[in-house]
N, C-alpha and C positions, 0 to 999 in steps of 0.2 A: 504494500500500500504506500509506503513512504517513497519507494522508487516511482510509483505511478504519479503521485502528487508532484514530485520533482520534474518528471517528464512533461506533464501537462503544464506546469508553471513555466518551464523553459519554452515550451511551444507558444504559450500565450504571450510571451514577451514580444513575439513577432507581430504579431498581429495588432362600471362605476355605479355607483348607486343610481345614477340618472341614465335612463335609456336614450337611444338615439331619437332625436325629435325631428319631425318633418316640418320644421318651423321656417325654413328658408328656401327661397328660389335659388337658381344658379347665380353665382357671383357674376356680375356683368363683365362682358369683354371690354378690354381697353380700346377706346375709340381710335380707329386708324392704325391699329397694331395687328400684325399677324403673329403666328406662333403660339396662340392660345393664352396670351397674357390676360389676366383678370384683375379686377379691383378688389382690394380687401384692406385689412389693417392688422397691426401686430402690437402686442405688448412684449415684455420680457420677464424672465425669472432666473433665479440663480445669480451668480456673480461673485466677484472677489470681495473679501471682507473690507479691504481698503476703501472701496467705493460704497459698499452697503452701509458702513458705519456712519456715513453722512446723514442717515435717516433713522436715528435712534427712536424717533417718535412713532415709527411704523410697527415696531415689534422688537422682540428680544433677540440678542445675538445667538448664533452667528448668522441667521438668515435675515433678521430685521424685517420680517414680513414678506420677503421676496421669494420664498420657496427655495427649492433645491432641485437641480436637474439629476441628481444621483438616483433618485427613486421614482421612476416613472411607471405608468400603467401598462407599458408594453413588456416590462421585465427584462430589458436588454442590459444585463450586467452579469459579471462573473464574480464568484465569491468563494474564498477558501477558508473564511472564518478565523484566520490567524491574526487579522487586524481589521480596523474599521475600513469601510469602502471610501475611496477618495476619487477625485477627478482622474487620477492616473489609472484608475481601474475601469474606465469607460472604454468599450471596444471601438467606438467611433470618436473622432475628435470632438471636444466639448463644443466647438463652434457650430456643430451640425445639429445639435439636439433641439427639438421643437415639439410642441403639442398642438393638436387641432381642437377647436371647440366642438363639443358634442352636437351642436346645432348646425355645424357645417354640413352641406349636403353630401360631401364625399367622405364623411367621417367613417362610415363602415369600412372595415378592412384597411384602415389607414396606417396601422403599425408597419414600420419598415418602408413606407412609401416615401419617395423623394420629391422635393419641390425646388424650383428656382425662385428666389425672392429678391425684389429690389425695392428700395424706398422711393416714394413719390412725394416730392416737395409740395406743400400746400395744406389745405384743410384736411383733417382726418374725418373719415366717414363715421357718422353716428349710426344709430339704428333707424332704418327708414331713409328719408331723403334729407334729414337735417344733419349739420356738422356736429362733431363731438365737442362737448363743452368742457372747459377746464375745471368746472366745479363737479364734474362727474367722476373725478378721481383718476389716478394713473398719470396725470401730469405732475412732474416732480419739481418744477422750477420754484415753487413757493417754499420748498424745504431747503434746497441747497443750490441756488442758481449759479454759484461760482465753482461748483465741484468740477474737477477735471476728470476726464476719462482716463483709463490706464495708459494711454499714449500721450497724456498731457494736453489734450485738446479742450478748449472751452466750448461751452454750449453756445449755439448760434442764435438762440433767442426764438421767441414766438411772435411773429409779425401781427397776429390778431389777438394778442392777449388782452388788449384794452376792450375788445368786444366780447370777452369771455369765451372765445372759440379756440379750440386746439388746432394749431397750425405748426408744421414742422419744416425745417430746412435740412435736407439730407446732405451728407458729405458729397455724394455724387449720384444723381438719379439714374445714370446708366450702369452703375456697378451692381452686380448681383452676387448672391451667395447661394449655396446649395445646402439644403437641410434634409434630415431624415426624421420622420415622425417616430418618437419614442415615448410619447406621453399623451395625455388628454387634458382638456381644459373644461371641467364641468361648470354648468351654470350654477347649480346648487352644490354647495360644499357640505360634506358630511364627515363626522368623526368616525373613529373606529367602531363605535357602538351604533352607527347608523343615524345618529341624531344630526339634524341640520345645524351647522355651525356658521353659515354665512353664504354669500353669493359672490360670483365673479361677473360683474355687470357686462364687461366686453364679450364674455363667452355666452351671454344670454340672448343676444339680439339677432337681427336679421342680416347683419353685415358679416361677410366671411371673415373669420378671425383666426389668427395663429398666435400662440405664445412662444416667441423665440427665446433661445438662451441669451444671456447677457452679452456674450462675446460676439455672437452673430448680429444681434441688434446694433451693437457698437460699431460694427463694420459698415453699417448702413447709415446710422444717425446717432447723435449723442444720446446716451442713456437717460439724461435728464428729461428728454422728451417724454419718456414713459410709454407713450403710445404713438404710433405713426401710421400714415397711409402707406399702403403697399401695392405693388403689382406682383403677381405670382402666377406660376403655371406648374402643373405636375410634370415630372420628367422621368425618363428611364434613369435609374441610379448609376448605370455604367456608361451609357452612351451620351447621356444628358439631352437626348432628343425629347421634344414635347410629347406628352401623352394625352389621350382623351380625358376630359374632365369628369364626366358622368357616364356610366358608373366609374368610380375611381378604380385604377388598376390594382388587381390582386393576382397573385401567381399561384398556379396549381402545383408548382414545385414548392413545397413547404420549406425544405432546406436543400440548397445547392452548395454554394461555397459560403453561404451565410444563411441566417433566417431571412426568407424572401419576403417581398412586399406583400402585405396583407396579414402577416402572422406575428403574434406575440409569442414570447418564449418564457415559460415559467417553470424553472426547476423548483422543487419543494422538498423540504426535509433532506437536503443533500449534504454530504460532507464536503463536496467540491463540485463546481460546475464551470464549464468552459464554453463560452458563446461560439467562438471559433478557435480551433486548435490547428494551426498550420502544420501540414505534413501528416496529420493523423487520419486524413480522409482517403478515399479511393484514389489511387495513382499519385499520392502525395499531395492531394488537395486539402481543403479545410474540412473539419468535422466538428460536430458539437458533442462534448463529452461530459458525462455526469458520474459521480461516485455516490452511491447510496449505502448507508450503513444499515444496521439491523433494526431499523424503524421504518414504518410505511413511508415511502417517498416516491418521487418520480420526476418526470419531465413532461410538460404539457405544451403543445402548440395550439394557439387559439386565434380565431378571426373575430374581432369585436364586431357585433351587429352583423355577423356574416350570414344570418338567416334572412336578411333583407333582400327584396327583389333586385336583380341585377348583380348580385354577389353569389351567394349560395355555392361555395366551391365544390361541394360533393354532388350537386344536382346532376343526374345522369351519369355519374362516375361508376366505373366497374370494379375498381380495386384500389387498395392502398398499397403502394410499393415502397420499400425502403431497404437500405443496407445497414447492417449493424455489426459491430465488432465487440466481442467480449474481451475486456482487458485482463481478465483473470484466467481465461482459457482460450486456446486457439481453436478448439473443436466444439465445445459445448455451448449451447445458446445461453445467454444470461437469464437469470430467473426473473423474467418480466412478464407482465400481461399488457396487451395492447387494447386500447379502448377508443371509442368514438362518442361524441356527445354534442349537445347544443350548448355552447359556452355561456350564452346569456341567460337561458332558462335553467341551466344546470340539470337538464335531462340527459340521461346517458343510455347508451346501448349496452349489449352484453360485452364483457371483456374476454379476450382470447389469450390463453397461455402460449407464449412463444415456443415452448418445448413441444407443443402439440402440432406444430406446423411443419410442413416439409420445406427444406431449403430449395429455393428456385435456382440459385446460382451462387458460386463462390469466387472470390478474388482475394488471394492472400488470406489474411485473417478475417476478412469481411464475408458475411453471409447475406444474401438477398432473400427477402420474403415478399410475397405478393398475396395479399389477403382480399378475397372478394368482399365487397361491401355488404352483400347479403348475409355473410357469415356472422355479422355483428347483431343481427336480429333486432334492429332498431324499431321501436314502437311509435315512432313519429316519422313524418315525411323525410326522405333522404336529403331533400334540399335544405332542411333545417340543421344538418350536421355542420358544425363549425369548430370542432376541436378534436385533436388527436393526442392521446396520452400513453405514456410508457411508465408503468408502475411496477415496483418490485413485488414479488409474490410472498405473501405472509411475512413481510418485513425482512426477507432474506437480503443479505448484502449483495450488491451488484454494481459493477463498474463497466461502463460501456461507452462507445462512440457511435453516433448515427451520421449517415450521409445519404444524399440523394433520396430524400423523402418526397414522393410524388403521388398526387392523386391522378390516377389513370382514367381516361374516358371523360365524357362531358365536354364542356367548352370553357375557355378561359374568359373571365370577366374583365371589363375595362380594357378593351383591346389596345395593343401597342401601336404607336405610330410606325410608319414605314421605316424599316432598318433598325428598329430597336430590338434588343435581345429579350427573350422571354424568361431567361433564368440566368442568375449570376454564375451558375455552374459552367457557363460557356467561357468563363474567365478564371484563371487561377490566381488572380491578383485582387487585392482590395484597394489598390492605389487610386481608383476612381472616387473613393470616399475620402481621400486625403490620407494623411499619415495615421496609421492605426496605432492607437495607444496600447500600452502593454496590459495584458491580463484581464482583470476582472470586471465585475459589475454588480448590480444591486438586487433588491426585491424585498 
C-alpha cells in the first residue's frame, strides 16, 4: 500500500439543494458577432488573503465572505488525507475554475465543460432589461476603492457611479480567458442541515451568470468591480472551437484522458484518490485511481440534471464499457460492484459484482468489461440514468484505476462544432488546459 501511494503521488505531480430551474431564455447573441458569443455577467470567488483582507466587514478570515474554489460541487480534487487541501492540489490551474448559476439554461451537464470568456466594458446587465445597480451588492468600491490587485494595478473606476449603476472598465475587451466548470452557483444557499442560510442574488435572475475564480476575473477586470458584463461562448476544451449553446455539450465518454465534459467525479470514503494519474492508463495515458480501505466506499461519476431533455446520456444506450486495473492483483478483478442511478433523485438500479462478469478484452494489467444496460434492471426510464458508481463489496479493501469509461449506443448530446474532438482520449496531453498543477483535490 505504501508503494502504491508513493507511485500515485509521483504520477500526480505531472499532471445542490436547489434543482435546475427553467427560469431563463437563451442568453442573447452579441450583436454583429459570429462564433457564438453571448451576453452575460460574472462575479468572482476565492482569492488571495492579501486582497481579501481589505474586506474584513464581509466575513471572517480566511475567506472574508468570498468563498473558496477548493471545494466545488463537481468534486474535481484529489486527496490523500496527509495534509489539508490547498490550491496546489487542484488538477486544473486555479485561473480556470468557475461555477455556473443553476438558472443558466445550459447548467445541466455543465461539470467539466469549457467556456471562453471576455469582459465587456460598460453597464452590467441586471435581471431583465435594467442595468445592475451598485446598491444590489457585489460592487466592492465602497469598501476599498484604492486596493491594488496582485499585479499592483489600480481600479479604473465606475463611470456611472453617480447614477447608482454598475459600470465596468475592462483591462482589454478583446482579451479572453478559458475556464472549466467545476462548481455551481445556487440561488438559494443552504447549510449542511438543509436549512436556508441566504441567497446569491446574481445567481437568481434571468441574466446568464458565471462565478469566476478571483484570478480569472482579475485577468479581465479589476476585482474591485465585483461584478462585470461578459461575452462568453462554450468551446471544445482541447481545440477551443465554439460549440452549440443548447443543449450544452456533454460527452458519452465519461473518462478518456480526464473526467469528460458533463461529468462530476466523486470519490467517497477513500484512502487516496487521483483525478488523473499520468502513465497509469491504457498505453501510458491518464487514468483515474482510487484506494478504498475496509469501509464502504467508492467512486461515482454523475451528470447534474442529466435527466433533463436534450441531455439524458444513457437514453438509447446499449452498454456501459470500461477498462479497469486492479493495483493489488494482475489477474483478479477488484472486489467492486458497478451501479447505475438517477443522480438527482437518488434512485438506483441493481448493482452488479465485477467478479460475476466475463472479461471482454485485456491489455497488460487492464481488463475491459462491457455490461448491457438491461442487466442493471432499472425500475425507471433508461433516459433518467445519470450516474455510474464503483463501490467496494462488503467494505473489502480495493485499489484500482479506471480508463476509457464509455456509454455505448444512443446519441451524443450538445453536438460539437465542425472539427472539434468528441473525447479528450484523442489526446495524451492536458496542455490545452494550461499547466497542470500537481496532485490532489477536494470534496
